C-alpha positions in Angstrom: 59.9 325.4 80.2 58.0 328.0 77.8 60.4 330.8 76.0 59.5 334.0 74.1 62.1 336.2 72.6 62.0 339.6 71.1 64.5 341.9 69.4 64.8 345.6 69.5 66.6 347.8 66.6 66.3 351.6 66.2 65.3 350.7 62.4 62.5 348.5 63.5 61.7 348.8 67.0 60.4 345.4 68.5 60.2 342.1 66.7 58.8 339.0 67.9 61.4 336.1 67.2 59.8 333.3 69.2 56.4 333.7 70.7 55.1 331.6 73.7 52.9 328.7 72.9 50.5 329.5 75.8 47.9 331.8 76.7 48.9 331.8 80.4 52.6 332.5 79.8 53.8 334.1 83.1 57.4 334.5 83.0 59.6 334.3 86.1 62.8 336.0 84.4 63.6 337.9 81.6 67.3 337.7 80.1 68.1 341.0 78.6 71.5 341.7 76.6 71.9 345.2 74.6 74.4 347.7 73.7 75.3 350.3 76.6 73.4 353.0 74.4 70.4 351.2 74.3 70.3 350.3 77.9 70.7 353.9 78.5 67.4 354.9 77.1 64.9 354.3 79.9 62.1 354.2 77.7 63.0 350.9 76.1 63.8 349.5 79.9 60.1 350.8 80.7 58.7 349.2 77.7 60.4 345.7 78.6 58.8 346.0 81.9 55.4 346.7 80.4 55.9 343.4 78.4 56.5 341.4 81.4 55.2 343.2 84.7 55.4 340.4 86.8 58.8 339.3 85.7 62.2 339.8 87.1 64.7 341.4 84.4 68.1 340.7 84.4 71.0 341.6 82.1 73.7 343.6 81.0 75.3 345.8 78.6 77.4 343.9 75.5 80.2 344.1 72.8 77.5 342.6 70.8 74.0 340.6 71.2 73.4 336.8 70.1 70.0 335.7 69.0 69.8 332.4 67.4 72.5 332.4 64.8 72.6 336.0 64.6 75.5 338.4 66.3 73.9 342.0 66.4 75.2 345.2 67.4 73.5 348.4 68.9 70.4 346.1 69.7 68.4 344.6 72.7 67.5 340.8 72.8 65.3 339.4 75.3 64.4 336.2 76.5 61.6 335.7 78.8 61.3 332.2 80.4 58.6 330.4 82.2 59.7 327.5 84.3 57.2 325.1 85.2 59.1 323.0 87.9 61.8 325.1 88.8 62.4 327.6 91.5 64.4 330.8 91.2 66.1 332.9 94.0 67.6 336.6 92.9 70.2 338.4 94.3 72.0 341.7 93.7 75.1 343.6 95.2 76.8 346.9 94.5 80.4 347.3 94.8 81.7 350.9 95.3 85.6 350.1 94.7 87.2 347.2 92.9 88.9 345.8 96.5 85.6 345.2 97.6 84.6 342.6 94.8 85.4 339.6 97.1 83.3 340.7 99.9 80.6 341.7 97.5 80.7 338.1 96.0 80.5 336.8 99.8 77.4 339.0 100.0 75.8 337.8 96.8 76.3 334.1 97.7 74.8 334.4 101.1 71.6 335.6 99.5 71.0 332.1 98.1 69.5 329.5 100.5 71.7 326.4 100.1 68.8 323.8 100.4 68.1 322.6 97.0 70.4 325.2 95.3 71.7 323.6 91.8 73.2 326.4 89.9 74.0 330.1 90.1 74.1 332.1 86.9 75.9 335.6 87.5 76.1 339.1 85.7 78.7 341.6 86.6 80.1 345.0 86.0 83.0 344.6 83.5 85.3 347.3 84.5 84.9 348.3 88.2 84.9 344.4 89.5 87.8 342.1 90.2 86.6 339.2 88.0 89.2 337.0 89.8 87.9 337.8 93.1 84.3 337.8 92.1 85.0 334.0 91.3 87.1 333.3 94.3 84.3 334.7 96.6 81.4 332.9 95.1 83.2 329.6 94.9 84.1 329.8 98.4 80.8 330.6 99.9 78.5 328.6 98.0 78.3 324.7 98.2 81.1 322.7 96.7 78.4 321.2 94.5 77.0 324.1 93.3 78.3 325.3 89.8 78.7 328.9 88.6 78.4 330.6 85.1 77.9 333.8 83.8 80.1 336.8 82.5 81.2 340.3 82.8 79.1 343.2 81.0 80.9 344.7 77.7 81.2 348.1 76.0 81.8 347.3 72.4 85.5 347.9 72.4 85.3 351.1 74.2 86.0 350.2 77.9 84.3 353.3 78.9 81.0 352.3 80.9 79.5 348.8 81.7 75.9 348.6 82.9 73.9 345.8 84.8 70.5 345.7 84.5 68.1 344.7 87.5 64.8 345.6 89.0 64.4 348.3 85.8 67.5 349.9 86.0 70.6 349.9 84.2 73.7 350.9 86.5 77.5 350.1 86.8 78.9 348.6 89.9 76.6 346.0 90.2 76.5 342.4 90.3 73.4 340.4 90.0 72.9 336.7 90.4 70.0 334.1 90.1 69.9 330.5 91.7 68.2 327.8 90.4 66.6 325.2 92.6 64.6 321.9 91.6 65.3 318.3 90.8 63.7 318.7 87.2 66.0 321.5 85.9 69.3 319.7 84.0 72.1 322.6 83.6 75.1 322.0 81.5 78.0 324.2 80.5 81.2 324.3 78.6 84.1 326.8 78.1 87.0 326.6 75.4 89.0 328.9 73.7 91.0 328.2 70.7 93.9 330.7 70.6 97.7 329.5 69.8 100.4 330.4 72.1 104.0 331.6 70.8 107.1 332.6 72.1 108.8 331.5 75.4 106.9 330.9 78.4 107.9 334.1 81.3 107.5 334.7 84.5 105.5 337.3 86.4 107.9 339.1 88.7 105.9 341.9 89.9 102.2 342.3 90.1 99.2 343.4 92.2 96.0 341.6 91.8 95.0 342.2 88.1 97.7 344.8 87.4 101.0 343.5 85.9 104.3 345.6 86.4 106.9 343.3 85.6 107.8 340.2 83.4 111.1 338.4 84.1 112.2 341.6 85.7 111.3 344.1 82.9 108.5 346.7 82.7 105.5 344.9 81.4 104.0 347.3 79.0 107.5 348.0 77.1 108.1 344.0 76.7 104.4 343.6 75.6 104.8 346.6 73.2 107.8 344.8 71.7 105.6 341.9 70.7 103.1 343.9 69.0 105.1 346.0 66.7 102.8 348.4 64.8 99.8 347.2 66.8 101.4 348.7 69.9 100.0 352.3 69.0 96.5 351.2 69.2 96.3 349.6 72.7 94.5 348.8 74.8 92.0 347.8 72.2 94.8 345.9 69.9 95.7 344.0 73.0 92.3 341.9 72.3 94.1 340.2 69.6 96.8 339.2 71.6 96.0 338.0 75.2 98.4 336.3 77.7 97.8 332.5 78.7 98.5 332.2 82.4 98.8 329.2 84.9 100.0 329.5 88.3 101.4 326.1 89.0 103.8 324.2 86.4 101.1 321.4 86.1 97.8 323.4 86.3 95.4 324.4 83.5 96.0 327.7 81.7 93.5 330.4 81.5 93.6 333.6 79.5 94.0 337.1 80.3 92.9 339.9 78.2 94.0 343.6 78.3 91.4 346.3 80.1 93.7 349.2 80.2 97.7 350.2 79.9 99.6 352.9 82.2 102.6 354.6 80.3 103.7 356.3 83.7 104.3 352.9 85.4 104.5 351.0 82.4 101.6 348.5 83.7 99.1 346.7 82.2 95.6 345.9 83.9 93.8 342.8 82.9 90.3 341.2 83.3 91.8 338.8 85.7 94.5 338.5 88.0 98.0 337.3 87.4 99.8 336.5 90.4 103.4 337.0 91.1 105.2 333.8 90.5 102.6 332.6 87.6 103.7 331.8 84.2 102.6 333.6 81.0 102.7 333.2 77.2 101.7 335.4 74.4 98.7 334.1 72.6 97.5 334.9 68.8 94.3 333.9 67.0 93.4 331.2 64.7 90.2 331.4 63.2 89.6 327.8 62.5 90.4 327.0 66.0 88.0 329.4 67.6 85.1 328.2 65.5 85.9 324.9 66.8 86.3 325.9 70.3 82.8 327.1 70.0 82.0 323.6 69.0 83.7 322.1 72.1 82.2 324.4 74.3 78.7 323.5 72.9 79.5 319.9 73.0 80.6 320.0 76.6 77.4 321.8 77.5 75.1 319.1 76.2 73.0 317.3 79.2 73.8 314.3 80.7 75.1 311.2 79.7 72.7 310.8 76.8 74.0 314.3 75.4 70.4 315.5 75.3 69.7 318.9 73.5 68.7 321.7 75.7 65.9 323.9 75.4 67.8 327.2 76.3 71.0 328.4 75.7 73.2 331.3 76.9 76.3 331.7 74.9 79.0 334.3 76.2 81.8 334.7 74.1 84.8 337.5 74.5 84.7 340.7 72.8 88.4 340.0 71.5 87.0 336.7 69.6 84.6 339.2 67.9 87.2 341.4 67.0 89.4 338.6 65.3 86.5 336.9 63.5 84.9 340.1 62.1 82.7 339.2 59.5 82.9 335.4 60.3 81.7 336.2 63.9 78.5 334.4 63.1 80.3 331.2 62.2 81.1 330.6 65.8 77.6 331.2 66.8 76.3 328.9 64.2 78.9 326.2 64.8 77.6 326.0 68.5 74.0 326.0 67.4 74.5 322.9 65.0 75.6 321.0 68.2 72.8 322.4 70.5 70.2 321.4 68.1 67.6 323.4 65.8 65.1 323.4 68.9 67.1 325.3 71.2 66.3 329.1 71.9 69.8 330.7 71.7 70.8 334.1 73.4 73.9 335.7 74.8 76.6 338.5 74.3 80.1 339.4 73.8 82.0 339.9 77.1 84.9 341.4 78.9 85.1 338.0 80.8 83.5 334.6 81.0 82.8 332.5 84.2 82.7 328.9 84.1 84.3 325.6 85.0 86.1 323.9 81.7 83.7 321.2 82.4 81.6 319.4 85.4 84.9 317.7 86.8 86.7 321.2 87.2 86.3 324.2 89.5 84.9 327.7 88.3 87.5 330.1 86.7 87.3 333.5 85.1 88.2 333.2 81.7 88.9 335.7 79.2 88.7 335.2 75.2 86.7 331.9 75.3 83.0 330.7 74.3 81.3 329.8 77.4 77.9 328.2 77.0 75.3 327.2 79.9 72.4 325.2 78.7 69.0 324.6 80.6 66.0 322.0 80.1 63.2 320.9 82.3 62.5 317.4 82.2 
């Protein structure tokens, strides 16, 4: 595996962070993560295509970009990779309406030949796609031994528009995926949160998909505002600081759901993933030390094989809510992950509106919010 990494910033233009150690560097794929404003600049995307004219470029808009130990804003980070023993398959679908997400995921899955398929990495629009349906559709139409990781595009804390990059274009209502094939590629993954739950557990009594209408028979928004106090006036952005933990069964693992929008008229809350009727929810709040420890645990889980081998390349996808909580300490969670993954790893990624991963190799893929999710790669 040969890797090259560049960063674009308005003050400096393009800067080489890691130059490929090869005179015949021919990357098959370029991962690109950048701010919505930067990705809306067609000239910048054209420049990336000129850097790597034979490569497939995949990426998305973010709520912050990751390069090494750095967390950046209003930049573009590109990582070009030449796999020496691995075959790649690319797929793309478009979603005209959120209700079509499951069928779109099924269509995306069908574009990957199953023979030899080891892993699928997916990037999706963060606002016009139902993340739960996306994960369900992929999980149910890919072979059971194929793991799935990825994330939902971000847009800072604005929640106005997200973009997915494919084939030289940045557009919304889009989902892209990359399938990895070959016995010589090792892929690891891990996902952890670090939030503290508080208060009593309550039951979802009325919902539709990812729209929550009632909790314990009371209007969801009114009840939620009563928890937030002065922060209620800052919704939906302040909701990133107070997500909900949700479990569908009394004995099931909890996943975290974060707010995308609120509706004063019907007192509903729209989340980044589904909250089925009858599920159990509990309010959560941040613990800075536990968030950073969660990043360490995600990195440790993503190490490769029984020998815990360090990877060559890692994609970190962390939730925008964690970034807003950690503030000036945000780089500490990236540094914590890097310290576990090893000094030689090339690290990239972004802050997202949702993370896609199993908790570990023994669990099924889920949509997460407010986690640090890490996917690692190494050719042997």
